[in-house]
C-alpha positions in Angstrom: 0.0 0.0 0.0 1.3 3.5 -0.9 1.2 6.1 1.8 -2.0 8.2 1.6 -3.8 5.7 -0.6 -5.9 2.7 0.3 -6.3 -0.2 -2.0 -9.0 -2.8 -1.4 -9.1 -6.4 -2.7 -12.5 -8.1 -2.3 -12.5 -11.9 -2.7 -16.0 -13.4 -2.8 -16.7 -17.0 -1.7 -13.3 -17.2 0.0 -11.7 -20.6 0.1 -8.5 -21.9 1.7 -6.7 -21.8 -1.7 -7.1 -18.1 -1.8 -4.7 -17.6 1.1 -1.4 -15.8 0.2 0.2 -12.4 -0.4 -1.4 -10.0 -2.9 0.1 -7.0 -4.5 -1.4 -4.3 -6.7 0.3 -3.6 -10.0 1.0 0.1 -10.7 -0.8 1.9 -13.3 1.4 2.6 -16.4 0.9 4.4 -19.7 0.2 2.0 -22.6 0.2 5.1 -24.8 2.1 8.3 -23.8 1.1 11.9 -24.7 2.5 13.2 -27.9 3.7 16.7 -28.7 1.2 18.8 -30.7 1.4 21.8 -32.9 -1.6 23.7 -34.2 -3.0 26.9 -35.5 -4.7 29.6 -33.4 -8.5 29.1 -33.3 -8.4 25.3 -33.7 -9.0 22.7 -31.1 -6.0 20.7 -29.9 -6.5 17.2 -28.5 -4.0 15.4 -26.2 -4.5 11.6 -25.7 -3.0 8.9 -23.6 -4.0 5.4 -22.5 -3.4 3.8 -19.1 -2.9 0.1 -18.3 -6.1 0.2 -16.2 -8.8 2.7 -15.5 -8.1 5.3 -12.8 -10.4 7.9 -11.3 -7.5 9.8 -9.9 -6.2 11.3 -13.2 -5.3 15.0 -13.2 -4.4 17.2 -16.1 -1.9 20.1 -15.7 -0.4 22.9 -17.7 2.9 23.5 -16.0 1.9 23.5 -12.4 -1.7 24.6 -12.9 -4.4 21.9 -12.4 -6.8 22.1 -15.3 -10.6 21.9 -14.8 -13.4 20.9 -17.2 -15.1 24.0 -18.5 -15.3 26.3 -21.5 -11.6 26.2 -22.3 -10.7 22.6 -21.5 -12.7 19.5 -22.0 -11.5 16.5 -20.0 -12.7 13.0 -21.0 -12.1 9.5 -19.7 -13.5 6.4 -21.4 -12.3 3.4 -19.5 -8.4 3.5 -19.9 -8.3 6.3 -22.5 -7.7 9.8 -21.4 -8.3 12.9 -23.5 -7.8 16.7 -23.0 -9.2 19.0 -25.6 -8.0 22.6 -25.6 -10.8 24.6 -27.2 -10.1 27.5 -29.6 -6.4 27.4 -28.9 -4.5 30.7 -28.7 -0.7 31.2 -28.6 -0.9 31.6 -24.8 -2.1 28.0 -24.6 1.4 26.9 -25.7 3.4 25.1 -23.0 4.0 21.7 -21.3 0.9 19.6 -20.4 0.9 16.7 -18.0 -1.4 13.7 -17.5 -0.8 12.6 -13.9 -2.2 9.3 -12.5 -1.3 7.8 -9.1 1.8 6.0 -10.3 3.0 7.7 -13.5 3.2 11.0 -15.4 3.2 11.6 -19.1 4.0 15.0 -20.7 3.7 16.7 -24.0 4.6 20.1 -25.4 1.9 22.1 -27.2 2.8 24.9 -29.6 0.1 27.2 -31.0 1.0 29.3 -34.0 -0.7 32.7 -34.1 -2.6 33.7 -37.2 -1.2 36.5 -39.4 -3.3 39.1 -41.2 -3.9 37.7 -44.7 -4.0 41.0 -46.7 -4.2 44.8 -46.5 -7.9 44.4 -47.3 -8.4 43.2 -43.7 -6.8 46.4 -42.3 -8.9 48.5 -44.6 -12.0 46.7 -43.4 -11.1 47.5 -39.8 -10.5 51.1 -40.7 -13.9 51.4 -42.3 -15.6 49.9 -39.2 -13.6 52.0 -36.7 -13.3 55.4 -38.3 -12.1 57.2 -35.3 -11.7 57.1 -31.5 -13.1 59.9 -29.3 -11.0 60.9 -26.3 -11.5 64.1 -24.4 -13.3 65.9 -27.3 -10.5 65.0 -29.7 -10.8 62.7 -32.6 -8.1 60.4 -33.9 -8.4 58.7 -37.3 -7.0 55.2 -37.5 -4.4 54.8 -40.3 
């Protein structure tokens, strides 16, 4: 037994032949996380697979524990773990970890920012935002 964790083994219809020493095998990664690179605005999915299902899995970006919500979708189907980073932005770049009780897997995520495609985009913005008013002065956007 690991310190701070309790593992139970339940043997139904116990017979004398069941006597002996039992150990619990550690959870390992059958499939590790892989580095990902993507474009700003797209979803990025990190996947890994454990040797057995575990309810004690945590996802981290650096030292920050990630929670299921608008930005991150955390999924677990049996032994398969998945983290979806929704509408990724360059600030989502970094090192991500999948942490289970006995092992840790990590991957680096790189999000490439989008660049303006043409001068027409800037002209469109200029037409929408003709000027900014500040203290009775008007500034035209160039």
